N, C-alpha and C positions, 0 to 999 in steps of 0.2 A: 504493500499499500504506499510505498515511498515514491511512486512515480509522480512527479510534480506536473507533467503535462499530460496526465491521463485524459484530460478533456479535449485534447488534440485541436484546441481553439474553439470548441463548441460549447455554449452556455447550456444549463440544463433545460430541457423542453419537457414539461410536466406530463404532456400526452404521450410522449415516449416512456417516460417512466412508469405510467399508468399501463401502458401496453405490456411492458415487463412484468408487472404484478399480475396481469391477466394470463400470462403464459402458462400453460399446463406444466405441472411438474413431472419430470421423467427421470428414469433411472440412468439413461445414457447420457454421455457427454455430446454436447452440441458445438458446431462451429458458429462463428459470427454470421456466416452466410445462411445457415440453417435457421438461426434466430431471426434474421431479417426476412426470411420468407414466412415464418410463422407470426411474426409481429407487424410487417410492413414498415419497419424502421429501415431507412436506406443505409447501405453499406458498399463498400468496394473492397478490391484487393488490398490496397495499402492504407486506406483511411475509411471514412464513414462514421455514422453515428451510433451504431450498435455498441461497440466496445466503451466509447465515453459514457453512454447512458448506463450500461451495466455498471461501471465503476462510480457514477454518481449515485445510483441506487444502493451500491454497497456502502458507500461513504454515509449515505443518509440513513443507513441501518434497516433498509427494507427488504434486501435480498442478501443471501450469501452465495458464493461460488464454491461449490464442493469438488470440483475437478482439480486433479492434480497434473493434468496435461497443459503445457504451455499452449496458449491460443484456443483452448477449449473450455466450454462452460457447462456446469451442471448446476443450475439456478435453484435455490430453495428460498422461499418466502419466510421471513422472520416473525416472531410474535408482533413486532410493530407493523410490519408489512402487512400481515393478515388483517390486523385491526384497521388500517387504513383502507385496505381493500374492502373491507365490510362496511366502513362508515363513510368513506369519501374517496372512491376509486378515482375520480378526476383530479384529485388533489387540490381543489378549489379553496377549501375552508382555510380559515386563518390558523385555527388549531393544528390542521394538517401540515401546513407550510411551516409553522413555528417548529413541530416535531422534526421535520426534516432539516431545518436550518440547525437545530440543537446537535443533531448528530453530525451534520456536515461540517460544523465547527468545533466538534468536541476536541478538547486537549489531549484526549486519550486515543481516539480512533478516527478523527475527522480528516479531511483532505487538507494538505499542507498550506496552501495559500489561504484557504478559507479560515482555518483555525488560527494561523499566526496573525492574520489581519484583524480578524474580529476579536480574538481572546487576548492578544498580546499587544499589537502595534496601536491600533486606533484608540483603544480605552485610554492611552496616555495623552491624548488631544481631546479633551472634552469639549473644546470649543472648535474643533475641526483643525485641519492642517492642509498644507499644499500637496498636490500630488507629487511634486518633486521630493518632499521629505518622505512620503510614503515610499517612493522608489528607493530613496537612500536607506531608509530603515530595512527594506527587505535585502538590499545589497550587503547589509551587515550580518545577515544570517548566513552561517557556514555553509548551508546547502546551496545557496543562491549566490555566494560571493564571486564565483567566476563567470557568472552569466552577464553578458553585455546588456542584455534587454529582458525584461519579464513582462509577459503578456498578461494584463490584468482585465482585459476585455470580459472574459467569461466570468470573472468575479463580480464585476460591477452589473452586468446583466443579470446575475442571479437575483440581485436585489431591486434591480430597477425595473425588470420584466417578470421574470419566473415566480419570485415570491412577491407578488403584487397585492396580496391580501393584507400585508402589513409593510410599513415604511421604516427601514432600518438605516438606510443610507441616503445622505443627500449629497449629490455631487455637482459641481459647476464646472466651468471649463478649466479652473486652476485649483480648486479646493474641494475637500471632501470631508464629511462628519457623520458620525454616528447619531441617530435620532433616538433618544431615550424613549423605551416603550412605555406606554401608559399600564399600570397594574390593573388586570382585570380579574375579579374573583372567579370567573368561569374558567380560567385557566390554571387554577391552583393545581391541578393534577399534572398539567403540563410543566409547570416550574418545579413541582416535586420530582417529576421524571427527570428534568435536567439535572438537578442537584444530585439525586440518588444514583443516576447513571455514571456520573463522574466519580461519586464516592466508591461505588462498587468496583471501578477500575483502579482508582488511586490508592484506596485503603480497604481492600477486599475483606481483610481479617479483622476490621475495626468496627466494633459495634457502637462506638463512641468516638467523636473527633473533637479537636479544639476549634476555637474560632480562627486561629491561624491556619489550620488545615482547611478549613472551610474556605478561607480566601484564596488558597492555592488551588482550589477547584475552578476558579475563574467563573463561578456561576453568574455573578453579576454582569459581567462582560457580554455574555449571550444575549442580553436584552437591553444593554445600555443603562442598567440601572446603576444609581449610586449606592455607596455602601449603606446608607440609612434606608433606601428603598429595598435593597436586598434583605437587610435585617427584618423590615416590616413583612416582607413576603415569607421569611422564616417563621415569624410569629403567627401568621395566618395558616400556613399549613401545619404548624404545631397545634392550632385549634382544631384541626381535622384528625389529630392524633397520628398523623404520618410520622412526625418527629416529637421529640421532647427537647426543649431548650432548657439547660441547667444554668440559670443566671446567678447562681450563688457563687459560682466559682469566676475568677478573673485570670485570663480571659474565659468567657462563657464556653461551655461544651454543648454538643448536639448529640442526642441519641437517636438511633434509627429504629423506627418501628415498623417499617414496611420496606418493599422492594421495587426497584423500577419497573419490573414486569407487572407487578400489581398497578402501578400507575398507568401503564399502557391500557389496561382494562377499563380504567376510569376516566381516560383522557377526554371522551366525548360526553360524558354523563351529566355535566353541568351546563350544556349549551342550551340556549333558549329555543 
């Protein structure tokens, strides 16, 4: 999952991801040409949109590739993918796009450019910064240090076109900034999923973590929340019994009472 150019310059097309979710699960491995025939997603010998959208779907946590053969795919839908397939196959709802965004930018398993920009670089500039500074910040990353240019088109298009149900990024000709998301109580299980998923990856054996460990999960950055808002969200999900906050300790600690998979099952339950 370290291929920085997995997207092959293509931004995610939600219709193609939806078609991959509809793909019948088979026991044999398939080539990208066979998947193209089954889904109608265009592909070619050296390029095309099948492979990029398979990788987008994997990074979004919707499917897994069980094949061990290079260039072959044996796709299985994940728990998250099955829930979205059942509730919102077209991926139009804000809750669906937020779930895909959470996984795409996950510090643990997300796509490199998406996670490094959303969770690390852009939160440092709460009032926005220039596109040139963003480029300079990326070139400081060891993985990108030797690259003369970095194609950020697919990244920006993800938030300007694909994830159109919520507005996370504002870009002008020379500047870009994160738009802090408004807290919505109907997304409490989505926030909980974002938090618990990273907890289970970073501190798998820990039933309780400290405030410092919580901050290292970069939960707030996923939504453009301030630290104050992020703590308020923790208090709200604590009211639901998903976690318990021990405020008698300094720094405070958080006790886990649920799993991320349980949050998937509840993600759509609070929508009007």
